[in-house]
mmCIF file of the N, C-alpha and C atoms, coordinates in Angstrom:
data_MODEL
# 
_entry.id   MODEL 
# 
loop_
_atom_site.group_PDB 
_atom_site.id 
_atom_site.type_symbol 
_atom_site.label_atom_id 
_atom_site.label_alt_id 
_atom_site.label_comp_id 
_atom_site.label_asym_id 
_atom_site.label_entity_id 
_atom_site.label_seq_id 
_atom_site.pdbx_PDB_ins_code 
_atom_site.Cartn_x 
_atom_site.Cartn_y 
_atom_site.Cartn_z 
_atom_site.occupancy 
_atom_site.B_iso_or_equiv 
_atom_site.pdbx_formal_charge 
_atom_site.auth_seq_id 
_atom_site.auth_comp_id 
_atom_site.auth_asym_id 
_atom_site.auth_atom_id 
_atom_site.pdbx_PDB_model_num 
ATOM 1   N N  . UNK A 1 1  ? 6.970   -34.438 12.285 1.00 0.00 ? 1  UNK A N  1 
ATOM 2   C CA . UNK A 1 1  ? 5.718   -34.939 11.769 1.00 0.00 ? 1  UNK A CA 1 
ATOM 3   C C  . UNK A 1 1  ? 4.665   -34.843 12.860 1.00 0.00 ? 1  UNK A C  1 
ATOM 4   N N  . UNK A 1 2  ? 3.517   -34.322 12.455 1.00 0.00 ? 2  UNK A N  1 
ATOM 5   C CA . UNK A 1 2  ? 2.480   -34.080 13.443 1.00 0.00 ? 2  UNK A CA 1 
ATOM 6   C C  . UNK A 1 2  ? 1.194   -34.866 13.199 1.00 0.00 ? 2  UNK A C  1 
ATOM 7   N N  . UNK A 1 3  ? 1.033   -35.395 11.999 1.00 0.00 ? 3  UNK A N  1 
ATOM 8   C CA . UNK A 1 3  ? -0.194  -36.137 11.686 1.00 0.00 ? 3  UNK A CA 1 
ATOM 9   C C  . UNK A 1 3  ? 0.129   -37.382 10.856 1.00 0.00 ? 3  UNK A C  1 
ATOM 10  N N  . UNK A 1 4  ? -0.850  -38.267 10.785 1.00 0.00 ? 4  UNK A N  1 
ATOM 11  C CA . UNK A 1 4  ? -0.713  -39.460 9.948  1.00 0.00 ? 4  UNK A CA 1 
ATOM 12  C C  . UNK A 1 4  ? -0.539  -39.026 8.486  1.00 0.00 ? 4  UNK A C  1 
ATOM 13  N N  . UNK A 1 5  ? -1.242  -37.981 8.102  1.00 0.00 ? 5  UNK A N  1 
ATOM 14  C CA . UNK A 1 5  ? -1.118  -37.452 6.746  1.00 0.00 ? 5  UNK A CA 1 
ATOM 15  C C  . UNK A 1 5  ? 0.330   -37.041 6.452  1.00 0.00 ? 5  UNK A C  1 
ATOM 16  N N  . UNK A 1 6  ? 0.993   -36.415 7.412  1.00 0.00 ? 6  UNK A N  1 
ATOM 17  C CA . UNK A 1 6  ? 2.406   -36.034 7.238  1.00 0.00 ? 6  UNK A CA 1 
ATOM 18  C C  . UNK A 1 6  ? 3.266   -37.271 6.964  1.00 0.00 ? 6  UNK A C  1 
ATOM 19  N N  . UNK A 1 7  ? 2.984   -38.347 7.681  1.00 0.00 ? 7  UNK A N  1 
ATOM 20  C CA . UNK A 1 7  ? 3.737   -39.587 7.494  1.00 0.00 ? 7  UNK A CA 1 
ATOM 21  C C  . UNK A 1 7  ? 3.472   -40.150 6.099  1.00 0.00 ? 7  UNK A C  1 
ATOM 22  N N  . UNK A 1 8  ? 2.208   -40.131 5.684  1.00 0.00 ? 8  UNK A N  1 
ATOM 23  C CA . UNK A 1 8  ? 1.863   -40.617 4.349  1.00 0.00 ? 8  UNK A CA 1 
ATOM 24  C C  . UNK A 1 8  ? 2.591   -39.809 3.273  1.00 0.00 ? 8  UNK A C  1 
ATOM 25  N N  . UNK A 1 9  ? 2.645   -38.504 3.433  1.00 0.00 ? 9  UNK A N  1 
ATOM 26  C CA . UNK A 1 9  ? 3.322   -37.655 2.452  1.00 0.00 ? 9  UNK A CA 1 
ATOM 27  C C  . UNK A 1 9  ? 4.825   -37.913 2.447  1.00 0.00 ? 9  UNK A C  1 
ATOM 28  N N  . UNK A 1 10 ? 5.383   -38.173 3.620  1.00 0.00 ? 10 UNK A N  1 
ATOM 29  C CA . UNK A 1 10 ? 6.810   -38.482 3.713  1.00 0.00 ? 10 UNK A CA 1 
ATOM 30  C C  . UNK A 1 10 ? 7.118   -39.788 2.984  1.00 0.00 ? 10 UNK A C  1 
ATOM 31  N N  . UNK A 1 11 ? 6.287   -40.807 3.220  1.00 0.00 ? 11 UNK A N  1 
ATOM 32  C CA . UNK A 1 11 ? 6.489   -42.094 2.559  1.00 0.00 ? 11 UNK A CA 1 
ATOM 33  C C  . UNK A 1 11 ? 6.318   -41.965 1.048  1.00 0.00 ? 11 UNK A C  1 
ATOM 34  N N  . UNK A 1 12 ? 5.424   -41.113 0.646  1.00 0.00 ? 12 UNK A N  1 
ATOM 35  C CA . UNK A 1 12 ? 5.156   -40.891 -0.777 1.00 0.00 ? 12 UNK A CA 1 
ATOM 36  C C  . UNK A 1 12 ? 6.417   -40.385 -1.495 1.00 0.00 ? 12 UNK A C  1 
ATOM 37  N N  . UNK A 1 13 ? 7.250   -39.611 -0.798 1.00 0.00 ? 13 UNK A N  1 
ATOM 38  C CA . UNK A 1 13 ? 8.497   -39.110 -1.387 1.00 0.00 ? 13 UNK A CA 1 
ATOM 39  C C  . UNK A 1 13 ? 9.416   -40.250 -1.816 1.00 0.00 ? 13 UNK A C  1 
ATOM 40  N N  . UNK A 1 14 ? 9.243   -41.399 -1.171 1.00 0.00 ? 14 UNK A N  1 
ATOM 41  C CA . UNK A 1 14 ? 10.065  -42.571 -1.487 1.00 0.00 ? 14 UNK A CA 1 
ATOM 42  C C  . UNK A 1 14 ? 9.307   -43.574 -2.356 1.00 0.00 ? 14 UNK A C  1 
ATOM 43  N N  . UNK A 1 15 ? 8.165   -43.143 -2.866 1.00 0.00 ? 15 UNK A N  1 
ATOM 44  C CA . UNK A 1 15 ? 7.389   -44.002 -3.755 1.00 0.00 ? 15 UNK A CA 1 
ATOM 45  C C  . UNK A 1 15 ? 6.546   -45.033 -3.040 1.00 0.00 ? 15 UNK A C  1 
ATOM 46  N N  . UNK A 1 16 ? 6.293   -44.818 -1.760 1.00 0.00 ? 16 UNK A N  1 
ATOM 47  C CA . UNK A 1 16 ? 5.527   -45.774 -0.980 1.00 0.00 ? 16 UNK A CA 1 
ATOM 48  C C  . UNK A 1 16 ? 4.114   -45.258 -0.735 1.00 0.00 ? 16 UNK A C  1 
ATOM 49  N N  . UNK A 1 17 ? 3.156   -45.922 -1.328 1.00 0.00 ? 17 UNK A N  1 
ATOM 50  C CA . UNK A 1 17 ? 1.747   -45.634 -1.092 1.00 0.00 ? 17 UNK A CA 1 
ATOM 51  C C  . UNK A 1 17 ? 1.145   -46.865 -0.445 1.00 0.00 ? 17 UNK A C  1 
ATOM 52  N N  . UNK A 1 18 ? 0.461   -46.674 0.674  1.00 0.00 ? 18 UNK A N  1 
ATOM 53  C CA . UNK A 1 18 ? -0.065  -47.810 1.422  1.00 0.00 ? 18 UNK A CA 1 
ATOM 54  C C  . UNK A 1 18 ? -1.572  -47.697 1.536  1.00 0.00 ? 18 UNK A C  1 
ATOM 55  N N  . UNK A 1 19 ? -2.252  -48.712 1.013  1.00 0.00 ? 19 UNK A N  1 
ATOM 56  C CA . UNK A 1 19 ? -3.690  -48.835 1.213  1.00 0.00 ? 19 UNK A CA 1 
ATOM 57  C C  . UNK A 1 19 ? -4.071  -50.299 1.065  1.00 0.00 ? 19 UNK A C  1 
ATOM 58  N N  . UNK A 1 20 ? -4.392  -50.901 2.182  1.00 0.00 ? 20 UNK A N  1 
ATOM 59  C CA . UNK A 1 20 ? -4.807  -52.298 2.197  1.00 0.00 ? 20 UNK A CA 1 
ATOM 60  C C  . UNK A 1 20 ? -6.326  -52.367 2.313  1.00 0.00 ? 20 UNK A C  1 
ATOM 61  N N  . UNK A 1 21 ? -6.895  -51.395 2.986  1.00 0.00 ? 21 UNK A N  1 
ATOM 62  C CA . UNK A 1 21 ? -8.333  -51.385 3.197  1.00 0.00 ? 21 UNK A CA 1 
ATOM 63  C C  . UNK A 1 21 ? -8.686  -51.562 4.666  1.00 0.00 ? 21 UNK A C  1 
ATOM 64  N N  . UNK A 1 22 ? -7.735  -52.044 5.434  1.00 0.00 ? 22 UNK A N  1 
ATOM 65  C CA . UNK A 1 22 ? -7.881  -52.197 6.879  1.00 0.00 ? 22 UNK A CA 1 
ATOM 66  C C  . UNK A 1 22 ? -6.996  -51.132 7.523  1.00 0.00 ? 22 UNK A C  1 
ATOM 67  N N  . UNK A 1 23 ? -7.613  -50.176 8.200  1.00 0.00 ? 23 UNK A N  1 
ATOM 68  C CA . UNK A 1 23 ? -6.872  -49.022 8.725  1.00 0.00 ? 23 UNK A CA 1 
ATOM 69  C C  . UNK A 1 23 ? -5.739  -49.440 9.654  1.00 0.00 ? 23 UNK A C  1 
ATOM 70  N N  . UNK A 1 24 ? -5.982  -50.386 10.536 1.00 0.00 ? 24 UNK A N  1 
ATOM 71  C CA . UNK A 1 24 ? -4.935  -50.819 11.463 1.00 0.00 ? 24 UNK A CA 1 
ATOM 72  C C  . UNK A 1 24 ? -3.776  -51.454 10.694 1.00 0.00 ? 24 UNK A C  1 
ATOM 73  N N  . UNK A 1 25 ? -4.086  -52.295 9.729  1.00 0.00 ? 25 UNK A N  1 
ATOM 74  C CA . UNK A 1 25 ? -3.038  -52.928 8.916  1.00 0.00 ? 25 UNK A CA 1 
ATOM 75  C C  . UNK A 1 25 ? -2.258  -51.861 8.137  1.00 0.00 ? 25 UNK A C  1 
ATOM 76  N N  . UNK A 1 26 ? -2.966  -50.858 7.629  1.00 0.00 ? 26 UNK A N  1 
ATOM 77  C CA . UNK A 1 26 ? -2.291  -49.758 6.925  1.00 0.00 ? 26 UNK A CA 1 
ATOM 78  C C  . UNK A 1 26 ? -1.283  -49.073 7.837  1.00 0.00 ? 26 UNK A C  1 
ATOM 79  N N  . UNK A 1 27 ? -1.712  -48.767 9.049  1.00 0.00 ? 27 UNK A N  1 
ATOM 80  C CA . UNK A 1 27 ? -0.841  -48.074 10.003 1.00 0.00 ? 27 UNK A CA 1 
ATOM 81  C C  . UNK A 1 27 ? 0.348   -48.938 10.409 1.00 0.00 ? 27 UNK A C  1 
ATOM 82  N N  . UNK A 1 28 ? 0.113   -50.238 10.595 1.00 0.00 ? 28 UNK A N  1 
ATOM 83  C CA . UNK A 1 28 ? 1.212   -51.143 10.951 1.00 0.00 ? 28 UNK A CA 1 
ATOM 84  C C  . UNK A 1 28 ? 2.226   -51.237 9.813  1.00 0.00 ? 28 UNK A C  1 
ATOM 85  N N  . UNK A 1 29 ? 1.744   -51.269 8.589  1.00 0.00 ? 29 UNK A N  1 
ATOM 86  C CA . UNK A 1 29 ? 2.645   -51.312 7.437  1.00 0.00 ? 29 UNK A CA 1 
ATOM 87  C C  . UNK A 1 29 ? 3.423   -49.998 7.318  1.00 0.00 ? 29 UNK A C  1 
ATOM 88  N N  . UNK A 1 30 ? 2.756   -48.879 7.593  1.00 0.00 ? 30 UNK A N  1 
ATOM 89  C CA . UNK A 1 30 ? 3.464   -47.591 7.588  1.00 0.00 ? 30 UNK A CA 1 
ATOM 90  C C  . UNK A 1 30 ? 4.570   -47.585 8.631  1.00 0.00 ? 30 UNK A C  1 
ATOM 91  N N  . UNK A 1 31 ? 4.282   -48.138 9.806  1.00 0.00 ? 31 UNK A N  1 
ATOM 92  C CA . UNK A 1 31 ? 5.306   -48.195 10.852 1.00 0.00 ? 31 UNK A CA 1 
ATOM 93  C C  . UNK A 1 31 ? 6.501   -49.029 10.389 1.00 0.00 ? 31 UNK A C  1 
ATOM 94  N N  . UNK A 1 32 ? 6.223   -50.127 9.733  1.00 0.00 ? 32 UNK A N  1 
ATOM 95  C CA . UNK A 1 32 ? 7.288   -50.968 9.209  1.00 0.00 ? 32 UNK A CA 1 
ATOM 96  C C  . UNK A 1 32 ? 8.130   -50.221 8.166  1.00 0.00 ? 32 UNK A C  1 
ATOM 97  N N  . UNK A 1 33 ? 7.473   -49.505 7.276  1.00 0.00 ? 33 UNK A N  1 
ATOM 98  C CA . UNK A 1 33 ? 8.180   -48.730 6.244  1.00 0.00 ? 33 UNK A CA 1 
ATOM 99  C C  . UNK A 1 33 ? 9.028   -47.622 6.864  1.00 0.00 ? 33 UNK A C  1 
ATOM 100 N N  . UNK A 1 34 ? 8.475   -46.947 7.863  1.00 0.00 ? 34 UNK A N  1 
ATOM 101 C CA . UNK A 1 34 ? 9.215   -45.890 8.557  1.00 0.00 ? 34 UNK A CA 1 
ATOM 102 C C  . UNK A 1 34 ? 10.461  -46.485 9.207  1.00 0.00 ? 34 UNK A C  1 
ATOM 103 N N  . UNK A 1 35 ? 10.294  -47.647 9.824  1.00 0.00 ? 35 UNK A N  1 
ATOM 104 C CA . UNK A 1 35 ? 11.430  -48.314 10.466 1.00 0.00 ? 35 UNK A CA 1 
ATOM 105 C C  . UNK A 1 35 ? 12.526  -48.651 9.441  1.00 0.00 ? 35 UNK A C  1 
ATOM 106 N N  . UNK A 1 36 ? 12.123  -49.143 8.284  1.00 0.00 ? 36 UNK A N  1 
ATOM 107 C CA . UNK A 1 36 ? 13.094  -49.477 7.239  1.00 0.00 ? 36 UNK A CA 1 
ATOM 108 C C  . UNK A 1 36 ? 13.820  -48.232 6.727  1.00 0.00 ? 36 UNK A C  1 
ATOM 109 N N  . UNK A 1 37 ? 13.099  -47.135 6.565  1.00 0.00 ? 37 UNK A N  1 
ATOM 110 C CA . UNK A 1 37 ? 13.743  -45.886 6.132  1.00 0.00 ? 37 UNK A CA 1 
ATOM 111 C C  . UNK A 1 37 ? 14.749  -45.409 7.173  1.00 0.00 ? 37 UNK A C  1 
ATOM 112 N N  . UNK A 1 38 ? 14.398  -45.547 8.437  1.00 0.00 ? 38 UNK A N  1 
ATOM 113 C CA . UNK A 1 38 ? 15.304  -45.141 9.504  1.00 0.00 ? 38 UNK A CA 1 
ATOM 114 C C  . UNK A 1 38 ? 16.549  -46.029 9.521  1.00 0.00 ? 38 UNK A C  1 
ATOM 115 N N  . UNK A 1 39 ? 16.343  -47.337 9.379  1.00 0.00 ? 39 UNK A N  1 
ATOM 116 C CA . UNK A 1 39 ? 17.481  -48.267 9.353  1.00 0.00 ? 39 UNK A CA 1 
ATOM 117 C C  . UNK A 1 39 ? 18.405  -47.986 8.169  1.00 0.00 ? 39 UNK A C  1 
ATOM 118 N N  . UNK A 1 40 ? 17.827  -47.523 7.062  1.00 0.00 ? 40 UNK A N  1 
ATOM 119 C CA . UNK A 1 40 ? 18.623  -47.199 5.875  1.00 0.00 ? 40 UNK A CA 1 
ATOM 120 C C  . UNK A 1 40 ? 19.225  -45.801 5.971  1.00 0.00 ? 40 UNK A C  1 
ATOM 121 N N  . UNK A 1 41 ? 19.030  -45.148 7.117  1.00 0.00 ? 41 UNK A N  1 
ATOM 122 C CA . UNK A 1 41 ? 19.547  -43.810 7.389  1.00 0.00 ? 41 UNK A CA 1 
ATOM 123 C C  . UNK A 1 41 ? 19.001  -42.768 6.415  1.00 0.00 ? 41 UNK A C  1 
ATOM 124 N N  . UNK A 1 42 ? 17.750  -42.951 6.002  1.00 0.00 ? 42 UNK A N  1 
ATOM 125 C CA . UNK A 1 42 ? 17.089  -41.992 5.124  1.00 0.00 ? 42 UNK A CA 1 
ATOM 126 C C  . UNK A 1 42 ? 16.140  -41.089 5.904  1.00 0.00 ? 42 UNK A C  1 
ATOM 127 N N  . UNK A 1 43 ? 16.109  -41.283 7.223  1.00 0.00 ? 43 UNK A N  1 
ATOM 128 C CA . UNK A 1 43 ? 15.192  -40.538 8.082  1.00 0.00 ? 43 UNK A CA 1 
ATOM 129 C C  . UNK A 1 43 ? 15.932  -40.174 9.357  1.00 0.00 ? 43 UNK A C  1 
ATOM 130 N N  . UNK A 1 44 ? 15.781  -38.932 9.795  1.00 0.00 ? 44 UNK A N  1 
ATOM 131 C CA . UNK A 1 44 ? 16.492  -38.559 11.016 1.00 0.00 ? 44 UNK A CA 1 
ATOM 132 C C  . UNK A 1 44 ? 15.749  -39.076 12.257 1.00 0.00 ? 44 UNK A C  1 
ATOM 133 N N  . UNK A 1 45 ? 16.448  -39.079 13.359 1.00 0.00 ? 45 UNK A N  1 
ATOM 134 C CA . UNK A 1 45 ? 15.942  -39.673 14.592 1.00 0.00 ? 45 UNK A CA 1 
ATOM 135 C C  . UNK A 1 45 ? 14.668  -39.000 15.079 1.00 0.00 ? 45 UNK A C  1 
ATOM 136 N N  . UNK A 1 46 ? 14.620  -37.683 15.038 1.00 0.00 ? 46 UNK A N  1 
ATOM 137 C CA . UNK A 1 46 ? 13.443  -36.968 15.533 1.00 0.00 ? 46 UNK A CA 1 
ATOM 138 C C  . UNK A 1 46 ? 12.192  -37.308 14.711 1.00 0.00 ? 46 UNK A C  1 
ATOM 139 N N  . UNK A 1 47 ? 12.330  -37.316 13.386 1.00 0.00 ? 47 UNK A N  1 
ATOM 140 C CA . UNK A 1 47 ? 11.201  -37.674 12.533 1.00 0.00 ? 47 UNK A CA 1 
ATOM 141 C C  . UNK A 1 47 ? 10.772  -39.117 12.776 1.00 0.00 ? 47 UNK A C  1 
ATOM 142 N N  . UNK A 1 48 ? 11.740  -39.996 12.927 1.00 0.00 ? 48 UNK A N  1 
ATOM 143 C CA . UNK A 1 48 ? 11.438  -41.408 13.174 1.00 0.00 ? 48 UNK A CA 1 
ATOM 144 C C  . UNK A 1 48 ? 10.648  -41.578 14.474 1.00 0.00 ? 48 UNK A C  1 
ATOM 145 N N  . UNK A 1 49 ? 11.132  -40.946 15.528 1.00 0.00 ? 49 UNK A N  1 
ATOM 146 C CA . UNK A 1 49 ? 10.475  -41.081 16.824 1.00 0.00 ? 49 UNK A CA 1 
ATOM 147 C C  . UNK A 1 49 ? 9.059   -40.522 16.802 1.00 0.00 ? 49 UNK A C  1 
ATOM 148 N N  . UNK A 1 50 ? 8.884   -39.360 16.209 1.00 0.00 ? 50 UNK A N  1 
ATOM 149 C CA . UNK A 1 50 ? 7.544   -38.773 16.175 1.00 0.00 ? 50 UNK A CA 1 
ATOM 150 C C  . UNK A 1 50 ? 6.602   -39.604 15.295 1.00 0.00 ? 50 UNK A C  1 
ATOM 151 N N  . UNK A 1 51 ? 7.098   -40.123 14.184 1.00 0.00 ? 51 UNK A N  1 
ATOM 152 C CA . UNK A 1 51 ? 6.266   -40.946 13.303 1.00 0.00 ? 51 UNK A CA 1 
ATOM 153 C C  . UNK A 1 51 ? 5.821   -42.220 14.009 1.00 0.00 ? 51 UNK A C  1 
ATOM 154 N N  . UNK A 1 52 ? 6.737   -42.904 14.654 1.00 0.00 ? 52 UNK A N  1 
ATOM 155 C CA . UNK A 1 52 ? 6.398   -44.146 15.348 1.00 0.00 ? 52 UNK A CA 1 
ATOM 156 C C  . UNK A 1 52 ? 5.422   -43.871 16.497 1.00 0.00 ? 52 UNK A C  1 
ATOM 157 N N  . UNK A 1 53 ? 5.640   -42.801 17.224 1.00 0.00 ? 53 UNK A N  1 
ATOM 158 C CA . UNK A 1 53 ? 4.743   -42.445 18.324 1.00 0.00 ? 53 UNK A CA 1 
ATOM 159 C C  . UNK A 1 53 ? 3.328   -42.183 17.803 1.00 0.00 ? 53 UNK A C  1 
ATOM 160 N N  . UNK A 1 54 ? 3.216   -41.418 16.743 1.00 0.00 ? 54 UNK A N  1 
ATOM 161 C CA . UNK A 1 54 ? 1.907   -41.131 16.144 1.00 0.00 ? 54 UNK A CA 1 
ATOM 162 C C  . UNK A 1 54 ? 1.211   -42.399 15.663 1.00 0.00 ? 54 UNK A C  1 
ATOM 163 N N  . UNK A 1 55 ? 1.948   -43.217 14.947 1.00 0.00 ? 55 UNK A N  1 
ATOM 164 C CA . UNK A 1 55 ? 1.370   -44.444 14.398 1.00 0.00 ? 55 UNK A CA 1 
ATOM 165 C C  . UNK A 1 55 ? 0.909   -45.388 15.505 1.00 0.00 ? 55 UNK A C  1 
ATOM 166 N N  . UNK A 1 56 ? 1.730   -45.583 16.510 1.00 0.00 ? 56 UNK A N  1 
ATOM 167 C CA . UNK A 1 56 ? 1.361   -46.492 17.599 1.00 0.00 ? 56 UNK A CA 1 
ATOM 168 C C  . UNK A 1 56 ? 0.167   -45.963 18.389 1.00 0.00 ? 56 UNK A C  1 
ATOM 169 N N  . UNK A 1 57 ? 0.119   -44.644 18.563 1.00 0.00 ? 57 UNK A N  1 
ATOM 170 C CA . UNK A 1 57 ? -1.011  -44.044 19.268 1.00 0.00 ? 57 UNK A CA 1 
ATOM 171 C C  . UNK A 1 57 ? -2.310  -44.260 18.490 1.00 0.00 ? 57 UNK A C  1 
ATOM 172 N N  . UNK A 1 58 ? -2.267  -44.014 17.194 1.00 0.00 ? 58 UNK A N  1 
ATOM 173 C CA . UNK A 1 58 ? -3.450  -44.192 16.346 1.00 0.00 ? 58 UNK A CA 1 
ATOM 174 C C  . UNK A 1 58 ? -3.895  -45.661 16.323 1.00 0.00 ? 58 UNK A C  1 
ATOM 175 N N  . UNK A 1 59 ? -2.928  -46.573 16.250 1.00 0.00 ? 59 UNK A N  1 
ATOM 176 C CA . UNK A 1 59 ? -3.250  -48.008 16.275 1.00 0.00 ? 59 UNK A CA 1 
ATOM 177 C C  . UNK A 1 59 ? -3.942  -48.373 17.587 1.00 0.00 ? 59 UNK A C  1 
ATOM 178 N N  . UNK A 1 60 ? -3.425  -47.867 18.686 1.00 0.00 ? 60 UNK A N  1 
ATOM 179 C CA . UNK A 1 60 ? -4.003  -48.146 19.992 1.00 0.00 ? 60 UNK A CA 1 
ATOM 180 C C  . UNK A 1 60 ? -5.440  -47.616 20.078 1.00 0.00 ? 60 UNK A C  1 
ATOM 181 N N  . UNK A 1 61 ? -5.664  -46.393 19.599 1.00 0.00 ? 61 UNK A N  1 
ATOM 182 C CA . UNK A 1 61 ? -7.011  -45.819 19.614 1.00 0.00 ? 61 UNK A CA 1 
ATOM 183 C C  . UNK A 1 61 ? -7.990  -46.667 18.804 1.00 0.00 ? 61 UNK A C  1 
ATOM 184 N N  . UNK A 1 62 ? -7.576  -47.093 17.619 1.00 0.00 ? 62 UNK A N  1 
ATOM 185 C CA . UNK A 1 62 ? -8.439  -47.901 16.774 1.00 0.00 ? 62 UNK A CA 1 
ATOM 186 C C  . UNK A 1 62 ? -8.746  -49.259 17.395 1.00 0.00 ? 62 UNK A C  1 
ATOM 187 N N  . UNK A 1 63 ? -7.742  -49.868 18.021 1.00 0.00 ? 63 UNK A N  1 
ATOM 188 C CA . UNK A 1 63 ? -7.968  -51.161 18.672 1.00 0.00 ? 63 UNK A CA 1 
ATOM 189 C C  . UNK A 1 63 ? -8.935  -51.035 19.833 1.00 0.00 ? 63 UNK A C  1 
ATOM 190 N N  . UNK A 1 64 ? -8.845  -49.936 20.580 1.00 0.00 ? 64 UNK A N  1 
ATOM 191 C CA . UNK A 1 64 ? -9.767  -49.714 21.690 1.00 0.00 ? 64 UNK A CA 1 
ATOM 192 C C  . UNK A 1 64 ? -11.186 -49.511 21.179 1.00 0.00 ? 64 UNK A C  1 
ATOM 193 N N  . UNK A 1 65 ? -11.337 -48.843 20.043 1.00 0.00 ? 65 UNK A N  1 
ATOM 194 C CA . UNK A 1 65 ? -12.662 -48.633 19.453 1.00 0.00 ? 65 UNK A CA 1 
ATOM 195 C C  . UNK A 1 65 ? -13.279 -49.954 19.004 1.00 0.00 ? 65 UNK A C  1 
ATOM 196 N N  . UNK A 1 66 ? -12.448 -50.855 18.498 1.00 0.00 ? 66 UNK A N  1 
ATOM 197 C CA . UNK A 1 66 ? -12.941 -52.137 18.013 1.00 0.00 ? 66 UNK A CA 1 
ATOM 198 C C  . UNK A 1 66 ? -13.372 -53.063 19.153 1.00 0.00 ? 66 UNK A C  1 
ATOM 199 N N  . UNK A 1 67 ? -12.844 -52.837 20.351 1.00 0.00 ? 67 UNK A N  1 
ATOM 200 C CA . UNK A 1 67 ? -13.215 -53.658 21.498 1.00 0.00 ? 67 UNK A CA 1 
ATOM 201 C C  . UNK A 1 67 ? -14.637 -53.367 21.959 1.00 0.00 ? 67 UNK A C  1 
ATOM 202 N N  . UNK A 1 68 ? -15.081 -52.136 21.771 1.00 0.00 ? 68 UNK A N  1 
ATOM 203 C CA . UNK A 1 68 ? -16.409 -51.726 22.245 1.00 0.00 ? 68 UNK A CA 1 
ATOM 204 C C  . UNK A 1 68 ? -17.534 -52.317 21.471 1.00 0.00 ? 68 UNK A C  1 
# 
């Protein structure tokens, strides 16, 4: 997975659509869903690691923008 969109499409395969209206909350919920899929062994390790890395990076960028 290379983009947030890739993660959204992956989650969509499992019937998970996430939109709260707060981008950071959306990303945190996606991270939680990805973690649950990994724990249920529905996601391989490489995809899990790249998804979590992408999500955490995006969350960090957004939080830094909100500080300014």
